Each structure stands twice: as C-alpha cells, then as structure tokens.
C-alpha positions in Angstrom: 75.9 -35.8 19.7 72.5 -35.8 21.5 70.8 -39.0 20.4 67.6 -41.0 20.9 65.9 -44.0 19.3 62.4 -43.4 18.0 59.5 -44.5 15.9 58.8 -41.8 13.4 55.2 -41.2 12.1 54.1 -40.8 8.5 53.6 -37.2 7.4 49.9 -37.7 6.9 49.5 -39.0 10.4 51.5 -36.1 11.9 49.3 -33.7 10.0 46.1 -35.4 11.4 47.5 -35.3 14.9 48.3 -31.6 14.5 44.8 -30.8 13.3 43.2 -32.8 16.1 45.3 -31.0 18.7 44.4 -27.5 17.4 41.9 -26.8 20.3 44.7 -27.4 22.8 47.0 -24.9 21.0 44.2 -22.4 20.6 43.2 -22.4 24.3 46.2 -20.2 25.2 47.9 -22.4 27.7 51.5 -21.5 28.4 53.0 -24.3 26.3 55.7 -24.4 23.6 54.1 -26.5 20.9 56.2 -28.7 18.8 56.3 -28.6 15.0 54.4 -31.6 13.6 57.7 -32.5 11.8 59.0 -33.5 15.2 56.2 -35.9 16.2 57.5 -39.3 17.1 57.4 -42.0 19.8 60.6 -42.2 21.8 61.8 -45.7 22.6 65.1 -44.8 24.3 66.9 -41.5 25.1 70.6 -42.0 24.8 71.7 -38.4 25.6 75.1 -37.1 24.7 76.8 -39.9 22.8 80.4 -40.1 21.5 80.9 -40.4 17.8 82.7 -43.7 18.1 79.8 -45.3 19.9 77.3 -44.5 17.1 78.2 -47.6 14.9 77.5 -49.8 18.0 74.1 -48.3 18.4 73.4 -48.7 14.7 74.3 -52.3 14.9 72.0 -52.9 17.9 69.1 -51.2 16.1 69.7 -53.3 13.0 69.9 -56.6 15.0 66.8 -55.8 17.1 64.8 -54.5 14.1 65.5 -57.6 11.9 64.2 -59.8 14.7 61.0 -57.8 15.1 57.9 -58.1 12.8 56.2 -55.0 11.6 53.1 -54.2 13.7 50.2 -51.8 13.9 50.3 -49.1 16.5 47.2 -47.2 17.6 47.5 -43.6 18.7 44.7 -42.1 20.9 44.0 -40.2 24.1 45.5 -36.8 25.0 47.1 -36.3 28.3 50.0 -34.8 30.2 53.0 -35.7 32.4 53.4 -35.7 35.3 49.7 -34.6 35.8 47.2 -32.9 33.6 46.8 -30.1 36.2 50.5 -29.3 36.5 51.9 -30.5 33.1 55.4 -30.5 31.9 54.6 -32.4 28.7 51.3 -32.5 26.7 51.0 -35.7 24.7 49.0 -38.1 22.5 49.1 -41.6 23.8 50.3 -44.7 21.9 48.8 -48.1 22.8 51.4 -50.0 24.8 50.8 -53.3 23.0 53.0 -56.3 23.6 54.9 -55.9 20.2 55.9 -52.3 21.2 56.8 -53.3 24.7 59.0 -56.2 23.4 60.7 -53.9 20.9 61.5 -51.4 23.6 62.7 -54.1 26.0 64.9 -55.8 23.3 66.6 -52.4 22.6 67.1 -51.8 26.4 68.7 -55.2 27.0 70.9 -55.0 23.9 72.1 -51.4 24.7 72.7 -52.3 28.3 75.2 -54.9 27.1 77.1 -52.1 25.5 77.3 -49.9 28.6 74.1 -47.8 28.2 72.1 -47.3 31.4 68.9 -49.2 31.5 65.7 -47.2 31.9 64.0 -47.9 35.2 60.9 -45.8 34.8 57.7 -47.4 33.4 57.3 -47.1 29.7 54.4 -44.8 28.7 54.6 -44.6 24.9 53.4 -41.2 23.6 53.9 -38.5 21.0 55.0 -35.2 22.7 52.9 -32.3 21.4 54.2 -29.6 23.6 56.2 -28.6 26.7 54.7 -26.5 29.4 56.5 -23.3 30.4 58.3 -23.9 33.8 57.1 -21.9 36.8 53.4 -21.7 35.8 50.9 -22.3 38.6 48.2 -25.0 38.3 45.7 -22.2 37.6 47.4 -21.5 34.2 46.2 -24.9 33.1 42.6 -24.7 34.3 40.3 -26.5 31.9 43.1 -28.5 30.2 41.8 -31.7 31.6 38.3 -31.2 30.2 39.6 -30.0 26.9 42.0 -33.0 26.5 39.3 -35.5 27.5 36.9 -34.0 25.0 39.2 -34.4 22.0 38.4 -37.3 19.8 41.3 -38.8 17.9 42.4 -42.2 16.9 45.0 -43.1 14.3 46.8 -46.2 13.4 50.3 -46.5 11.8 52.3 -49.6 10.8 55.6 -49.6 12.6 58.2 -50.6 9.9 61.4 -49.0 11.0 63.3 -48.0 14.2 65.3 -44.8 13.8 68.4 -43.5 15.5 67.7 -39.7 15.8 69.9 -36.8 16.4 68.6 -33.8 18.3 69.9 -30.4 17.2 69.1 -27.8 19.9 68.8 -24.1 19.2 67.0 -21.1 20.5 64.0 -21.9 18.2 63.7 -25.3 19.8 64.9 -28.8 18.8 65.1 -30.1 15.3 65.6 -33.8 14.7 67.4 -35.7 11.9 67.5 -39.5 11.2 71.1 -40.9 11.4 70.2 -44.5 10.8 67.1 -46.6 10.3 66.6 -50.3 11.0 63.9 -52.1 9.0 61.6 -54.4 10.9 60.8 -57.8 9.4 58.0 -57.5 6.9 55.1 -59.8 7.9 54.3 -60.4 4.2 57.7 -62.0 3.6 56.7 -64.9 5.9 60.0 -64.8 7.7 
C-alpha cells in the first residue's frame, strides 16, 4: 500500500482554497490541478508499505497525537517547488509554526525507531494544488510568479487529528482515503 501521514482540511476550507486558486487554473498553465477533495498537508510520505507494518504506524500516530495539543494553523501564500519559474508543484503555504514542526519531528523520530527512513530535506508545509506537466520550458509558466504573488488568501484551521492516508493511483490521478486517525489532545480538556 502507498501510504503517507497528513493533516486533512475541513471541506469548507478546501472549497475556499479552490475558489482562491481559480485564477491560477484559468490562466492556462500546463498543470494537472488536484481535486479539492485531495487538499491536505503532508507530514510524512511512507511510500509502499507492507500490510503488517500498518498497525505499527497506527500505534505511532496514536501515541504522538495524544501527546500533542490541538493548534491553529494558518494557510497563506501561493508558490511553487522547486521554483516558480520552473515549477513541478504549485502550492498554498502553511505557516511552519513550532507546534507543527514539533508534530512533524515527533512523528519522524518515532517512525525512525521502527525502521522508516528519516526525512533529511527541510520541512516546507504546504497544500499541493497542482503538478506541472514534465518537459515544459520555463516560458510555459511566464506570468505565474506575478499571478501567484497577486492572489490574496489567508485561512486558519484547527489541527485536531493526524491521519494515515492511502493513495490509490489511477489514470485519472490519485485518490486518497483515510486508514486511521489519531486525535490530538484537546486544549479545552486541560490535559
């Protein structure tokens, strides 16, 4: 199974993001845009994972989640990886606040103890909106930088769960399903 760990966004927020990104989609750039149902913030890509390992991952998520308080997460700023002039991924940024970084690092350390490879790249939290078609020259994305910079969007969600996700690949693109959710500690419960 192809798995990853993510923070899913409420439906209303996904709809707001989709509406805000409409000028990007309408500009005609050679990008395969994701369905808003697939908008999320990836914390850890696990890749192809054997069935017998899934309960271990679920246990790690539960343990890390219960030790983490719910927190607000701000989403803003459109951009692209690796660069806005030659993008592979078009995204909406997520504020890399300490609570999010700690959650990510706690998952990394706990999973490393169970044989998963630790991510060495810097963590740049984001919501993937689309993937650029390979082989396009930089000219195909002329104006993307100005268009992205001119979009005004800010949203805030409360992170309450960490989800183990399964990616189902098909010719129509990826579809995701939640295999397991770990609830974060509710700030209101005082614990």
